[in-house]
C-alpha positions in Angstrom: -109.0 79.2 125.0 -105.8 80.5 125.1 -105.4 79.1 128.8 -106.5 76.0 127.2 -103.7 76.1 124.1 -100.9 77.4 126.2 -101.0 74.2 128.8 -102.1 71.4 125.9 -98.1 73.5 124.3 -96.8 73.1 127.9 -98.2 69.5 128.2 -96.6 68.4 124.6 -93.4 69.5 125.7 -93.3 68.5 128.8 -94.1 64.4 126.9 -91.2 65.1 124.7 -88.7 66.4 127.9 -89.7 63.5 129.8 -89.0 60.9 126.9 -85.7 62.4 126.0 -85.0 61.9 129.5 -86.9 58.8 129.7 -84.6 57.4 126.5 -81.1 55.3 127.8 -78.5 57.6 126.5 -75.8 55.3 124.5 -72.3 56.0 123.3 -73.1 57.2 120.1 -70.8 57.6 116.7 -69.2 61.3 116.2 -72.1 63.8 115.1 -70.6 65.8 112.3 -71.2 69.1 113.4 -73.7 71.4 112.0 -74.9 75.0 111.7 -78.4 75.5 111.0 -81.1 73.2 113.0 -83.4 71.3 110.7 -81.4 71.5 107.6 -78.1 70.1 109.1 -75.5 68.8 106.2 -78.4 68.3 103.6 -77.3 71.1 101.2 -73.7 69.8 101.5 -74.4 66.5 101.0 -76.3 67.3 98.2 -74.0 69.4 96.4 -70.8 67.3 96.6 -71.9 63.6 98.7 -68.7 62.7 98.1 -66.4 65.4 99.0 -68.4 65.6 102.0 -68.1 62.1 103.3 -64.5 62.1 102.1 -64.1 64.6 104.6 -66.2 62.9 107.3 -64.1 59.6 106.9 -60.7 61.3 107.2 -61.4 63.2 110.2 -63.7 61.2 112.0 -62.6 57.6 111.0 -64.5 54.5 110.1 -67.8 55.5 112.1 -69.5 58.8 112.6 -73.0 60.4 112.2 -74.6 63.2 110.3 -77.7 65.0 110.3 -79.6 65.7 106.9 -83.1 65.7 106.1 -84.4 66.2 109.5 -82.7 62.3 110.4 -79.9 61.1 111.6 -77.4 58.7 109.5 -74.9 56.3 110.6 -71.9 55.9 108.0 -69.6 52.6 108.9 -66.1 51.8 107.0 -63.7 48.2 106.5 -64.5 45.6 109.5 -67.1 47.5 110.7 -68.9 46.6 107.5 -69.2 43.1 107.8 -70.5 43.5 111.5 -73.1 45.3 109.9 -74.1 42.5 107.5 -73.3 39.4 110.2 -75.8 41.1 112.6 -79.3 40.0 113.4 -80.0 43.0 115.1 -80.3 45.2 111.3 -83.0 44.9 108.7 -81.2 42.5 106.6 -81.0 38.6 107.2 -77.4 37.2 108.5 -74.7 36.6 105.8 -72.4 34.4 107.9 -72.9 31.2 105.8 -71.2 33.3 102.8 -67.7 33.2 103.5 -65.3 35.5 105.6 -64.9 38.3 103.4 -66.5 41.6 102.8 -66.3 41.1 99.0 -68.2 37.9 99.5 -70.8 39.7 101.7 -71.2 42.8 98.8 -72.0 40.0 96.2 -74.5 37.8 98.0 -76.8 40.9 99.4 -76.6 43.0 96.5 -80.2 41.9 95.2 -81.6 41.9 98.8 -80.5 45.4 99.0 -82.0 46.2 96.1 -85.2 44.9 97.3 -85.3 45.8 100.7 -83.6 48.8 101.4 -83.1 51.1 98.4 -87.2 50.7 96.7 -88.1 50.9 100.5 -86.8 53.5 102.4 -85.8 56.1 99.6 -89.0 54.9 97.5 -92.2 53.6 98.5 -91.9 51.0 95.6 -93.9 48.2 97.5 -96.5 50.8 98.2 -97.1 51.9 94.7 -97.3 48.5 93.1 -99.4 47.2 96.3 -97.5 44.2 97.1 -97.5 45.5 100.6 -101.1 43.3 100.8 -98.7 40.5 100.6 -96.9 39.8 104.2 -93.2 38.6 103.8 -93.1 39.5 100.3 -89.6 41.2 99.9 -88.2 37.8 102.1 -90.0 35.4 99.9 -89.2 37.4 96.8 -85.5 37.5 97.5 -84.8 34.0 98.6 -87.3 32.9 95.4 -84.9 34.9 92.9 -81.6 33.5 94.7 -82.5 29.9 94.3 -84.7 29.5 91.4 -82.7 32.5 89.3 -79.2 32.5 90.3 -79.1 28.6 91.2 -79.9 27.8 87.5 -78.4 31.2 85.8 -76.4 28.8 84.0 -79.3 27.2 82.2 -80.4 30.4 80.7 -76.9 31.8 79.4 -77.6 30.6 76.3 -81.1 32.3 75.7 -79.3 35.7 77.2 -76.2 35.3 74.4 -78.8 34.5 71.9 -81.4 37.8 72.8 -78.0 40.1 73.5 -76.8 39.4 70.4 -80.5 39.5 67.9 -81.1 42.6 69.7 -77.6 44.4 68.9 -78.3 42.9 65.6 -81.8 44.5 65.3 -81.1 48.0 66.9 -78.0 49.1 66.5 -77.1 47.1 62.9 -74.8 47.2 60.0 -71.9 49.8 60.7 -70.0 50.0 57.8 -70.4 54.0 57.9 -70.0 55.1 61.1 -73.3 55.6 62.7 -73.5 58.4 65.8 -76.2 57.1 68.6 -77.4 60.1 70.4 -79.2 58.1 73.1 -77.3 55.1 74.0 -79.1 54.4 77.3 -82.4 53.8 74.9 -81.0 51.2 72.5 -79.1 49.4 75.3 -82.6 49.5 77.9 -84.9 48.2 75.0 -81.8 45.3 74.2 -81.8 44.3 77.9 -85.8 44.2 78.4 -86.0 41.8 75.4 -83.0 39.5 77.1 -84.7 39.6 80.4 -88.2 39.2 79.4 -86.9 36.2 77.6 -85.8 34.3 80.9 -88.6 35.8 82.8 -91.9 35.5 80.9 -90.8 32.9 78.4 -90.8 33.0 74.4 -94.0 33.7 73.8 -94.6 36.8 75.9 -91.1 37.9 74.8 -92.0 38.3 71.5 -95.2 40.7 72.6 -94.0 44.4 71.8 -96.5 45.4 74.4 -94.9 43.4 77.1 -91.2 44.4 76.0 -92.5 48.1 76.2 -93.4 47.5 79.8 -90.0 45.9 80.4 -88.2 48.7 79.2 -90.4 51.2 80.0 -91.7 50.8 83.7 -88.3 51.2 85.7 -88.0 54.6 83.6 -91.2 55.8 85.2 -90.3 55.3 88.5 -86.8 56.9 88.7 -88.7 60.2 86.8 -91.3 59.8 89.6 -88.8 59.8 92.0 -86.8 62.6 90.6 -89.7 64.9 90.9 -90.2 64.1 94.2 -86.5 64.4 95.5 -87.4 67.6 96.6 -89.3 66.5 99.3 -86.7 64.7 100.6 -84.7 68.0 102.6 -88.0 67.9 104.4 -87.9 64.7 105.7 -88.0 61.5 104.6 -91.8 60.4 105.4 -92.8 63.6 103.5 -90.9 62.3 100.5 -92.6 58.6 100.9 -95.9 60.3 101.0 -95.7 62.4 98.3 -94.0 59.6 96.0 -97.4 58.2 96.3 -99.7 60.9 96.0 -97.6 61.1 92.4 -98.7 58.0 91.7 -102.2 57.7 93.1 -103.6 60.5 91.7 -104.9 60.6 88.4 -103.3 58.4 85.7 -101.4 55.9 87.2 -98.6 54.7 84.6 -97.6 52.1 87.1 -100.9 50.3 87.4 -101.7 50.1 83.8 -98.0 48.1 83.2 -99.5 46.0 86.3 -102.7 45.4 84.5 -101.4 45.0 81.5 -99.1 41.9 82.7 -102.1 40.4 84.2 -103.9 40.5 81.3 -101.4 38.6 78.9 -100.3 36.2 82.0 -104.2 35.4 82.2 -104.4 34.5 78.3 -100.8 32.4 78.3 -101.5 30.4 81.6 -105.4 30.0 79.6 -104.2 28.7 76.9 -101.2 26.9 77.9 -101.7 25.5 81.4 -105.6 25.8 82.5 -106.4 22.0 80.7 -103.7 20.3 83.4 -104.6 22.2 86.2 -108.3 21.3 85.6 -107.2 17.6 85.2 -105.0 17.3 88.1 -106.6 19.8 90.5 -104.5 20.9 93.7 -102.0 18.7 92.8 -100.9 20.5 89.7 -97.8 22.3 89.4 -96.3 24.0 86.2 -93.5 22.5 84.2 -90.4 25.0 84.6 -88.8 26.5 81.4 -89.0 29.8 82.5 -88.9 31.7 85.7 -92.1 33.0 85.3 -93.4 29.2 85.7 -91.1 29.3 89.1 -92.9 32.1 90.0 -96.4 30.4 89.2 -95.6 27.1 91.4 -94.7 29.9 94.2 -98.0 31.0 93.9 -99.8 28.2 94.1 -97.7 26.8 97.0 -98.4 30.3 99.3 -102.1 30.6 97.7 -103.2 27.6 96.1 -104.1 29.1 93.3 -102.3 31.3 90.4 -102.5 34.9 92.2 -102.1 37.0 89.1 -101.8 40.2 91.5 -99.2 38.7 93.3 -97.1 37.7 90.5 -97.4 40.9 88.7 -95.5 42.4 91.7 -92.9 40.0 91.1 -92.5 41.0 87.5 -92.6 44.5 88.5 -89.8 43.9 91.3 -87.9 42.0 88.7 -88.0 44.8 86.0 -86.8 47.4 88.3 -83.9 45.4 89.2 -83.1 43.1 86.1 -83.6 46.0 83.5 -82.6 49.4 85.0 -79.6 48.5 87.1 -78.3 46.1 84.0 -78.6 48.6 81.4 -77.2 50.9 83.8 -74.1 49.1 84.7 -73.9 48.0 80.3 -74.0 51.6 79.7 -71.2 52.9 82.5 -69.0 49.9 81.2 -69.6 50.7 77.5 -68.8 54.6 78.2 -66.0 53.6 79.9 -64.4 51.5 76.5 -65.7 54.3 74.1 -63.3 56.4 76.4 -60.2 54.7 77.2 -59.3 53.8 73.5 -55.7 52.3 75.4 -57.5 49.1 76.7 -58.9 48.5 73.0 -55.9 46.7 71.5 -56.0 44.1 74.0 -59.4 43.8 74.8 -60.0 42.3 70.8 -57.0 40.6 70.9 -58.4 38.2 74.0 -61.5 37.9 71.4 -59.6 37.2 68.7 -57.3 34.6 70.4 -60.5 32.6 72.5 -63.0 33.2 69.3 -61.0 33.8 66.1 -62.2 36.4 63.5 -64.7 38.7 63.9 -66.8 36.8 61.6 -67.0 33.4 63.6 -70.1 33.8 66.5 -69.4 33.7 70.3 -70.4 31.4 72.5 -70.9 31.2 75.9 -68.1 29.2 77.0 -65.8 31.4 75.1 -67.6 34.6 77.3 -66.5 32.9 80.3 -63.1 32.7 79.3 -62.4 36.1 78.7 -60.4 37.5 81.8 -59.5 40.6 80.7 -63.0 41.9 79.5 -64.3 40.3 82.8 -62.0 42.5 85.1 -62.9 45.5 82.9 -66.4 45.4 83.3 -65.8 44.8 87.4 -63.3 47.9 87.5 -65.9 49.9 85.5 -68.7 48.8 87.8 -66.3 49.3 91.2 -65.6 52.9 90.1 -69.3 54.2 88.8 -69.5 56.8 91.6 -71.7 55.2 94.5 -71.2 57.5 97.9 -73.1 55.0 100.1 -74.9 51.8 99.9 -76.4 49.2 101.7 -78.7 50.9 103.9 -79.3 48.9 107.5 -81.8 49.8 110.0 -81.2 48.7 113.4 -84.1 46.8 114.7 -83.3 45.7 118.2 -83.5 48.2 121.1 -80.4 49.5 120.2 -76.9 48.3 119.2 -73.0 47.9 120.2 -70.3 47.6 117.7 -67.0 46.2 118.5 -65.1 49.2 119.0 -68.1 50.4 121.6 -70.1 53.2 119.8 -74.1 52.4 119.8 -76.8 52.9 117.3 -80.0 53.6 118.6 -83.5 51.3 116.9 -84.7 52.6 113.6 -81.4 54.2 113.2 -80.1 53.9 108.9 -76.7 52.8 108.9 -74.8 52.9 105.5 -71.6 51.5 103.9 -69.3 53.5 103.3 -69.0 52.8 99.5 -66.0 55.1 98.8 -63.8 53.4 101.9 -65.1 50.4 100.7 -63.8 50.5 97.0 -60.5 52.6 97.7 -59.3 50.3 100.4 -55.9 49.0 98.8 -55.8 45.3 100.9 -59.2 44.7 98.9 -58.2 46.0 95.5 -55.0 46.6 95.2 -52.1 49.2 94.4 -53.6 53.0 93.2 -57.6 51.7 93.8 -59.1 55.1 93.0 -57.3 55.2 89.7 -59.4 52.7 86.5 -57.1 50.1 86.0 -58.9 47.7 83.9 -57.3 44.4 83.9 -57.1 44.6 88.2 -58.8 41.2 88.5 -59.1 37.9 87.0 -62.0 36.2 88.4 -65.0 35.1 86.7 -68.6 36.1 87.0 -70.9 35.1 84.7 -73.3 38.4 84.0 -75.1 39.5 81.2 -73.9 42.7 80.9 -70.3 40.7 80.1 -71.7 38.7 77.5 -72.7 42.1 75.9 -70.1 43.7 76.5 -68.2 40.8 74.6 -70.8 41.2 71.7 -70.4 44.9 71.2 -66.5 45.1 71.3 -66.3 42.0 68.6 -69.0 43.7 66.6 -68.0 47.5 67.0 -65.4 50.1 67.1 -67.2 51.9 69.8 -66.0 55.4 70.3 -67.1 58.9 72.3 -67.2 62.2 70.0 -64.8 63.5 72.1 -62.3 61.0 73.2 -62.9 61.3 76.6 -65.2 59.5 78.9 -68.4 61.1 79.9 -68.8 61.4 83.5 -71.6 60.4 85.2 -73.7 62.4 87.6 -74.0 62.1 91.0 -77.1 63.1 93.1 -79.0 62.8 96.0 -80.8 59.9 95.0 -77.4 57.9 93.6 -75.8 57.9 90.5 -77.1 58.9 87.3 -75.1 57.1 84.3 -73.8 59.5 81.5 -75.9 58.8 78.4 -73.6 60.6 75.8 -73.4 60.3 72.2 -71.6 57.3 71.1 -70.2 56.5 67.4 -70.5 53.0 66.4 -68.6 51.4 63.1 -68.8 47.8 61.8 -65.0 45.9 62.2 
């Protein structure tokens, strides 16, 4: 038996050696040296990812690799970023139709990054919600959202403004006497949840408290569970994914509860409003489009010939993660910047008064879109949120050769050096590492811009110590600080 076991070990070792020698040698980017096998730079990257990547970029330039969590990662900067986005050899679709600047590429593929990279490679989101049962789910999702949501965002702006204003009035309210909100993250998340629910599922369901609760809490459940499973990432990414799935598959599954509730509510509304028309027109029937959910229903009819509620619920859960968690985090981050930077208060309020009159009058969406200083402040806050690496791509071909001659093998994860991109003076002007609230003047129509316009117009907002609370840079990304903020009606 001992001889057999030794032979088996020798056989396995031999296979590994043969595989290593048969694998073509590539001109790979410089690998940052490390001391400890299996561990690599895991602890250094977790302890201070910003400083680690800065030092690596300073020493090795625009492309380098490092070993962490039993895996080699490659990081690229500057011109190589756009090359990464354009090539069909990576897991992202080509973005050659978006223009000639890196900034344009970042905007166009930001949504797709969230769906295909962040949740899929670091966290088994699609396995947990059950969308892996549907081939090409992520491709269909990002394409449908780009066409039906961003293509019609102007149609929803008035509703977005109304819901944000109502939510702020109800949850923050009258602050004639200064009010301290100890957990602003929760309040903002509920406000954004109501707004997103109105756009996605319409006026009827957005008033349902159970639906609003699902929209508000689903992403938090995922984020908290991801924190629990993050320690497994040190062992290996595959262990992390399996452990994360185990958390949800054993015992009381909160994700399935949210999904079942959405299916139950959708069935009730559909049977109440659409079932009779569906029976009369048969397979030729399509849902009249008033909300995003109507477009998703029609998409389901095209794919399956019927209303596939499980499929639609997967869409909604993906939208919740992308819309509510991301937007509420950005609003909170911008609010922290405003509360902790009093030198901008007078200029931003003067802009509002010049465009929209005194504080008692209502804002319109058109007026918000004219607030260039506020838009610039929001952009600057987003730019300096603190991300270190972003937009991961997986090499899909046998290998890929960059224009500088360096090669990366199949299945290698390649990240964008977000720090280098955001600190590039050619893109962001002088002193790009310093917060400058009025750096930009271009317009972009985002819910957080409207939310900030309403909040600044309605309240005097400040942090308790007069300083901007610091975000937490962790292994899994950025945790936006949720320190107490003081609100007082203007």
